N, C-alpha and C positions, 0 to 999 in steps of 0.2 A: 522506220526506226524501231528496233526491238527494245522494249522496256520491261524490266522485271520488277513487280511491285508486291508488297507483302504487308500484313498487319497482324499483330498479336495483342489480344486483350485478355485481362484477367479481372474479374469482378465478383462481388458477393452480394446476394440478395437477402433482404430481411424477411421476405415472405413471398407468396405467390405474386407473379408479376407478368405483365405483357411487355416483352423486350423487343425492340426493333433495332437492327443493325443496318448501317449504311456504310459499308466498307468495300463492297464489290465494285469493280469497274462498271461503268454504265452499259446498258444493253446496246447492242449494235457495234461495240468495240471489237475489232478483229483479235480474238484471243487464241493463242497457240495452245495454252494449257491453263487450267484453273482448278484450285481446290479450296474448299471451305470446310473446316472442321469445328464443330461446336460440341463441347463436352461439359457435362456437369458431374457432380460427385455420384450421380446415379448412372452415368454412362453417356453414350453418344446420342446426340439430338439431331433430328432432321427438321430444318426450319421450313416455313412457308415462304415462298418468294413472291413478292409483289412488285410490279413495274409500273411507274407512273408515266405520264404523257411525254416527259422529257427523257425517258430511258433510265431514270434512277431506279436501282434495284434495292429493295428493302427485304431483309431477311428477318422474319418474325418468329419468335418462339414463346410458347406458353410455359413460363418458368416457375420453379418452386424455390423455396428458401435454400441457400447454400452457395457453393462456389462454382464458377464457370470459367472455362478456358476457350478462347476463340483463336483460330489460326486461319489466315487467308493468304493465298499465294497465286499470282497470275503472271503469265508472260504474254505481253501484248505486242502485236506486229502491225505497223501501219497506222492509219488515221481512221477515226470514226466519223461518218458523215454527220454534219451538224444540221439539225432540222431548221427550216425557215420559221420566222416568227409568224404567229397567227394574229388575227385582229384581237383575240382575247389576250395574247401576250402583250400587245402594245398597251392595252388598258391596265392589265394587272401590274406590269413592271414600271408603270408610271406612278402608281399609288404609293403613299407612305406605308411603311411596315414597321413592325415592332422595333427592330434594331437599325433601320435606315429611315429615320423620321425626316423625310424631305420637306415636310410642312414646317417643322421647327427650324430648319436650316435654309428656308426659302430665301429670306432677305439677304443673308450672308452670301449664298450662292449666286444670286442675281447681281449683287453689287460686285462680286469678284469676277464672275464669268459671263455677265450679261453681254449679249451681242455676239457671242461665239457659237458656232454651230459645227456639226459633223465631227470629222477627225480632229479639227483644230480644238474644239471644245474638249474632246476626249483626252488629247495630249496635255492640255492646260490643267485639267483636273488631276490627271495622273501625276504630273510634275509638282503641282501644289501639295498634294498629299505626301508624295515621296519626300519632298524637301522640308515640309512643315512638321512631320512627325518623327519621333525617335522610336526605333524598334527595340522594345524592352520586354523580354520574356517575363511572364508573370505579372505584368503591370496592369492588366485588366481582368475583370471578372465576368461571369456568365451573363450578368444583367447590364453590362456596359453597352452603349449604343453609339451611333455616329455622333450624336450631340455631346455625349460625355467625352468621346475621343477628341473632338475638336477643342473642347475645353482643356483637357489634360495634355494634349499634343504628344501622346505616346500610346503605344499599344503593340499588338501582334497582328498577324496577317488578317484575321477576321475583322479587326478594328479598321485597318487600312481599307479593306474591301467595303465595309459598311459606309465609311465616309465617302469613298468614291461613288458608291451607288446613290447615296442621299443627294450629293451634289448634282449628279447627272439627272436624276429624276426631277429635282427642283428646276433644272434647266430644260425640261421637256424631252429628255432622251431616255427611252426605256433602258433599264439596267437591272441586272439580277446577280445572284451569287452562285458560285460554283465551288465545290470541294474537289480536291484533286490529289493524286500522287504526283510528287514533284522531284524527279531526279535532279541532283545538284543542290537541293535545298540544305542549308545549314543554319540552325540545327534541324535534323530530319524530323518531320512530323506530318500529319495531315495538313495540307495547305489549302488556303481559301483565297480566291481571286474574284474580281468583278468581271462581268460580261455585259457589253453595251451594244445596242442595235444601231449600227452606223452604216449608211450607204447600202442597205439591203443585206447586211451580214451581222452576226454576233461576233464582236471583237473582244479579245481578252485584254483586261487591264490588271496588271499586278504592280501596284504602287510600291510594294516592298522591294522589288527588283532582286529578290534573293534566289531565283531559279529561272532558267531560260523558259520562256512561255511555250516554245515549240516542243518541249519534252513532257509537258503536263499530260496526265491521263485523267479524264473526267470520272468522278464518282457520282456526285449528286448535284442537282440544279434546283434553285428555289428563290424565294423572295429575299431571304436573309438567313442568318445562322439558325433560326428556329426550324427551317426546312431542310437543312443539310447536316445536322448533327450526326456524328458517327455512331452514337448509341443513345437511345431514349428509352424510357420505361414508364410504366404506370402501375399504380396499386401497391407498391412496396418500395422501400429504400434500396438504392443501388450504391454500393461503394466500389469505386474503380481503383484497383490496386496496381495495374500495370498497363501501359500503352507503349507499343513499340512499332514503328513504321519504317518500312524500307522501300526505296525506289532507286533503281539503277538503270541507266541507258547505255547502249553500246558506245555512243559518242554524245557529248553534250554540245549542242549548237551554240554559236554566238548569238546573243540577243541584243541588237543595237537600240531597242526601244522605239525606233522611228518607223519600223515596219509593222503594219497591222498583222495580227496573228489570230487565226481561228483555232479554238481548242478542239482536239479530237475527242 
């Protein structure tokens, strides 16, 4: 399946800053074409590319005060191989994290999903989060977590994913977060989903059900939103003025939610 993805960012910096972008498709993805342009008011910038153990590609720039314009475009063909989980993954993705506090939600998760295992547990958690939350753009902030989402019962894709991850970890299933380009998503944006280790594979869980899982294109993988943010910076204030995301597939597959899906 061919998919065309793109992102455009504009931001201003108040001083010298270390800026890290996470908008490129993951390493190992079969790419037919790809461009990344980073411009400041002083001209074109060539970033440093860093790749983590999950294939997340980070583009780092040593930036000065002023305005910046970022444009990314890629055409993807086929599927990216998904790496197996290591013993370290099994430990890391069972632990509570900043936005997926499985320790805080342990009692609730055990009372609701206790006794369930494997794909049955995964399906039950996904259905509970989908049915129990309302998707409300702008309803959550950058500091909201799984615990606050459970309390408010509303959020956006990152909130849905955090709650799924926290419940699964509380029930002893390794779970992590993935950012992705999502053809078919409305409103279009960077998308966040959960990924759980079930029967020897990482299975995608998108409790929002806003885009077919088969069409997703992986960008970044981590514990929660703190690991997969599309832009982070240090040492100076960053004001984000524009974010525009595009993702188009040749055809959008039907997603019946009952079939396990591996993310490319």
